[in-house]
C-alpha positions in Angstrom: -16.0 2.0 15.6 -13.1 1.5 18.2 -9.9 1.0 16.8 -7.3 -1.5 18.2 -3.6 -1.9 18.1 -1.7 -5.3 17.7 1.4 -5.0 19.9 3.4 -7.8 18.1 6.6 -9.3 20.0 6.0 -6.5 22.9 5.2 -7.5 26.6 2.3 -6.0 28.5 -1.3 -5.6 27.5 -2.0 -2.5 25.6 -4.7 0.3 26.5 -6.3 1.6 23.5 -6.8 5.9 23.4 -8.4 6.7 20.0 -5.5 6.4 17.5 -2.8 6.6 20.3 -1.7 3.6 22.0 0.3 3.4 25.3 2.0 0.2 25.9 4.0 -0.6 29.4 7.3 -2.4 28.5 9.9 -3.2 30.9 9.1 -0.3 33.1 8.8 2.2 30.3 6.3 3.9 28.3 6.2 3.6 24.4 3.7 5.8 22.5 2.6 4.4 19.4 0.5 6.0 16.3 -1.4 4.7 13.7 1.5 4.6 11.6 3.0 1.8 13.3 3.3 -1.4 11.6 1.3 -3.4 14.3 -1.8 -1.2 13.9 -5.0 -2.8 12.7 -8.7 -1.9 12.6 -12.1 -3.3 11.7 -14.8 -1.6 10.2 -16.5 -1.1 7.1 -15.1 -0.3 3.6 -16.9 1.4 0.7 -15.3 2.6 -2.6 -15.1 5.6 -4.6 -17.8 6.7 -6.9 -17.5 7.8 -10.6 -17.2 11.2 -10.2 -13.7 11.1 -8.5 -11.9 9.7 -11.6 -8.8 12.6 -12.4 -9.8 14.6 -9.3 -6.7 15.7 -7.0 -6.1 13.8 -3.9 -5.2 14.9 -0.6 -1.4 13.7 -1.5 -1.6 15.8 -4.7 -1.9 12.8 -7.2 -4.4 12.6 -9.4 -7.2 9.7 -8.3 -7.6 6.9 -10.8 -10.1 4.2 -10.2 -7.4 1.4 -11.8 -4.7 2.1 -9.3 -4.6 0.4 -6.1 -5.2 3.4 -3.5 -7.5 4.2 -0.8 -8.9 7.1 1.7 -8.2 6.8 5.1 -9.2 9.9 7.6 -6.2 9.2 10.1 -3.4 7.3 8.4 -0.5 9.5 7.1 -0.5 9.6 3.5 1.8 6.9 1.9 1.3 4.2 4.3 0.9 0.9 3.0 -2.2 -1.4 4.3 -3.7 -4.7 3.7 -7.4 -4.9 3.6 -9.1 -8.1 4.2 -13.0 -9.0 3.1 -13.6 -10.5 6.8 -16.6 -12.4 4.6 -14.6 -13.9 2.2 -10.9 -13.6 3.5 -9.9 -12.0 0.0 -7.0 -9.4 0.5 -5.4 -6.8 -1.1 -2.4 -4.0 -0.4 -3.3 -0.4 -1.1 -1.6 2.9 -0.8 -3.3 5.4 1.4 -3.7 8.8 -0.9 -6.5 10.7 0.3 -8.5 11.4 3.2 -12.0 10.0 3.7 -14.7 8.3 3.9 -16.9 10.9 5.4 -20.3 9.2 4.9 -21.3 7.0 8.0 -18.3 7.9 9.8 -18.9 5.7 12.7 -19.0 2.3 10.7 -16.8 3.1 7.5 -13.2 3.3 7.9 -11.7 3.3 4.5 -12.6 4.0 0.8 -10.9 1.8 -1.5 -10.3 2.5 -5.4 -12.8 0.5 -7.8 -9.9 -1.7 -8.7 -9.0 -2.7 -5.1 -12.8 -2.7 -4.2 -13.2 -5.6 -7.1 -10.1 -7.5 -5.8 -11.9 -8.5 -2.5 -15.3 -8.5 -4.2 -17.1 -6.0 -2.7 -18.2 -3.9 -5.7 -21.9 -5.5 -6.1 -22.7 -5.0 -2.6 -21.0 -1.6 -2.1 -19.8 -2.0 1.5 -18.3 -5.0 3.5 -16.6 -5.6 6.7 -12.9 -5.4 6.5 -10.0 -5.7 8.8 -6.9 -2.9 7.7 -3.5 -3.8 8.9 -0.5 -1.6 8.5 2.0 -3.2 6.1 4.5 -0.3 5.7 5.0 3.4 7.0 5.2 6.2 4.7 8.6 6.8 3.2 9.6 9.9 5.2 9.4 7.5 8.3 11.5 4.8 6.5 14.2 7.4 6.0 17.9 6.5 7.6 18.9 10.2 7.6 16.9 13.3 6.6 18.9 13.8 3.3 18.5 10.0 2.2 17.6 9.7 -1.6 14.3 8.5 -2.6 13.5 6.3 -5.5 10.2 5.4 -7.2 8.8 2.1 -7.9 5.1 0.6 -9.3 3.6 -2.3 -7.5 2.0 -4.4 -9.8 0.4 -6.6 -7.4 0.5 -8.2 -3.6 0.3 -11.9 -3.8 0.0 -14.7 -0.7 1.1 -17.4 -3.0 4.4 -17.2 -4.6 3.4 -19.1 -7.4 0.8 -16.1 -8.2 4.0 -13.7 -8.1 5.9 -15.8 -10.5 3.4 -15.7 -12.9 2.9 -12.1 -12.8 6.4 -11.4 -12.6 6.9 -13.4 -15.9 4.2 -11.3 -17.8 5.7 -8.1 -16.6 9.3 -9.0 -17.2 8.9 -9.5 -20.7 8.3 -5.6 -20.8 10.3 -4.3 -18.1 13.6 -6.3 -17.0 13.6 -4.2 -13.8 10.7 -5.9 -12.4 11.4 -8.4 -9.3 9.6 -9.7 -6.6 10.0 -8.5 -3.1 8.8 -10.9 -0.3 7.5 -9.5 2.5 6.7 -10.9 6.3 4.9 -8.8 9.1 1.6 -8.2 10.7 -0.5 -8.9 7.6 1.4 -12.3 7.2 3.8 -13.5 4.6 3.3 -12.2 0.9 5.0 -11.3 -2.0 5.3 -7.8 -4.1 5.7 -7.7 -7.4 7.4 -4.3 -8.6 9.0 -2.5 -11.3 11.8 -0.3 -10.6 13.5 1.6 -8.9 13.2 4.8 -11.2 15.1 8.3 -10.4 12.3 10.3 -11.7 8.7 10.4 -10.7 7.3 11.1 -14.2 9.5 7.8 -15.6 7.7 5.6 -12.8 4.3 7.2 -14.0 5.0 6.4 -17.4 5.6 3.1 -16.5 2.6 2.7 -14.2 0.3 4.1 -17.1 1.7 1.4 -19.5 1.1 -1.4 -17.2 -2.5 0.0 -16.7 -3.3 -0.1 -20.2 -1.8 -3.3 -20.0 -4.8 -4.8 -17.7 -2.4 -4.5 -14.7 -3.6 -2.7 -11.3 -0.7 -0.7 -9.9 0.2 2.0 -7.7 3.3 4.3 -7.5 5.3 4.1 -4.7 8.2 6.4 -3.0 11.1 4.2 -1.7 14.3 5.5 0.4 17.3 4.0 -0.9 18.2 2.2 2.5 14.6 0.3 2.1 15.4 -1.1 -1.4 16.5 -4.6 -2.0 20.1 -4.9 -2.6 19.7 -5.8 -6.1 17.5 -2.8 -6.6 19.5 -0.8 -4.7 22.3 -1.3 -7.2 20.3 -1.0 -10.3 19.2 2.4 -8.7 22.9 3.7 -8.1 23.4 2.5 -12.2 20.7 5.0 -13.0 17.6 4.8 -15.2 17.7 2.9 -18.6 15.7 3.1 -21.5 12.5 1.3 -21.3 10.0 0.1 -23.5 5.9 0.2 -23.1 3.5 -3.1 -23.4 1.2 -3.0 -26.7 -2.4 -2.7 -26.0 
C-alpha cells in the first residue's frame, strides 16, 4: 500500500518516497519522516489474537488486549495515532507499542488490541479499511532538551464530543482527583483526552491503569515530558505524587 503524507499549512506539493517525504518550501528542502504529525496512511487494520496476552512487546511492556495499543511496522514506538474505520467513521486513539502486522503486509498497516478494535467495530469482521493519522510524536521527540524530566499519565479515552469526555471525567475523578481533560487539535481534528496524572513513577501509573481496567475502562500508559504537560498538570507534577485509592471491582 502506497503511503501518503499530509503537509498541513505548508507550501508546495509533497512527493512521496516510501516513508520519507521531501517538500519544497520557500526554496528549501524539508525532509520529514513518518513520526511527523502530518503523516497519514490508508490500508487494512487487523487485531491481535488471544495468544499474545501477557507477552512482551517491542517496547518492553507486556501486551494487554484491554489497553488501547497497536503494532506498526515503521512508526517509532511511543507514537500516538488516530485510527478511523473508513466504513463507519468510528475513531480510536492508540499508542504504538509493538511491531507488525506481518501477515498480508501489502495491505495490512496496523494491528490493534482487541479493545481498540472493538471501539471502532472491527472485531466481528476481523479486518477493515482504516486511515491512520499521527496525533503525537513519541516522548523523546517532544523533549525541549535531553535532560528534561519525564512523567507518566494514564489515558482513559479520547472523544470527539466534549460531553462524552465530561461524563468519563466525572466517573474517573470520583476515584482519582488527578483526572483532567486535555483538548487536542491537529491533523486528526479536534478531540478531548481524559487523563489521570501526572505521576513521577511508572509503577504508580501502571497501578492506576490496572485499577481503571478492572473498573471497565480502556486505557494506555503514556510518558510525557514536563514541557508537554498542561499548566495545571505540570504544577501537580512539581508538587509530587499523593496517596491514591483504587476503584472497587
